[in-house]
N, C-alpha and C positions, 0 to 999 in steps of 0.2 A: 484287437488282434490284427486287423488289417493295417492299422497304423504302425504297429511294431514290425510287421513284415515289410511294409513299405520302407521303413527306416533302415532295416537290415539290408534290403536290396539296394537302396541308395548308397549305403556305406560300402558295400561290396563293389558296386559300379565305380564309385569314386576311387576306391583303393586300386582297382584294376586299371584305372586310367592314370594312376599316379597323382591323384589330386586330393587324397585324404589329408586332413589336417592333423597335426601332432603338436600339442602344447600351444595351440592357438595360432600357430604360424602355418601358412600354406605356401607350397612351392609348386608352381605349374611348369617350371623349366624342364624341358625334355632332357633325358640323359644323352650325353654325347655319344657319337658313333663309337662302337667297339672296334678295336684293331684286331684283325684276324691274323693268325699265323698259319700259312698254308703251304702245302707241298704237293707235288705230282706223285701220287701214291702208286699209280699204275697206268699203263697205256698199251694199246696195240694199234693196228692199222686204222681202226675206226673209232676208238673210244679213249677218253681220258678220265681217269679217276682222280679227283681232287679231294684231298683231306685237309680239313681246317680245324683249328682250335680257337676258342675265344668267342663263340656265338653261333647262332644258326646261320646257315649260308646256302648258296647254290653254286655248284661247280660249273665252269664254262670253259670251252675250248674252241679254237678257230679251226674251221674245216678248209679243205683245199678249194672248195667252191666260193670261198670268201665269207660264208655265213658263219655265225657263232652258234654252236650247240650248247644248250644248258641242261644240266642234270636236275634231279629232283631236290627239293628242299631237304637239307640234312642237318642233324644236330652236331654240336661241337664234338670233335673226336671221331667222327664217322666220315665215310667217303661218299661223295656225290659223283655219279658217272654221267659224263656228257657224251652222247652218242651221235657222231656225225652221220652214221648210216641212216638215222631218222630224218636227215636233211638231204638224202641222196648223194652223199659224199663220203670222203674218208678224212682222217685226221691230217692236218697240215704238219709237215716236218720242217724244221724242228718244231716240237709241240709248243704252241702258244696257249697257255691255260691261266686261269685265275679263279679265286674264290670271291663271290659277290655277297657281302653282308646282307642279311635279311632283317628288316626292322618291323615287319608287319606282323 
């Protein structure tokens, strides 16, 4: 029973890492970066809401003090809010924003 469980856990770990074999051939090549399609969904004096499609991402925006605020990790089709107020600043105008792809 231990051997069966060990084999199952190993197969799951390999599949999760993208290393499982199929038909006797293995491919360890990482998937290429996904292109995000993003837009500025919302903003006010302190916050930029970045909405992206195409993968998990983090929204980011430039603040007046020169620092970059980053929002929370967000799923495709949702909005990540970057708060310049958390950096003691307000949002730079015109708004400089972007979506940062997450591969972790």
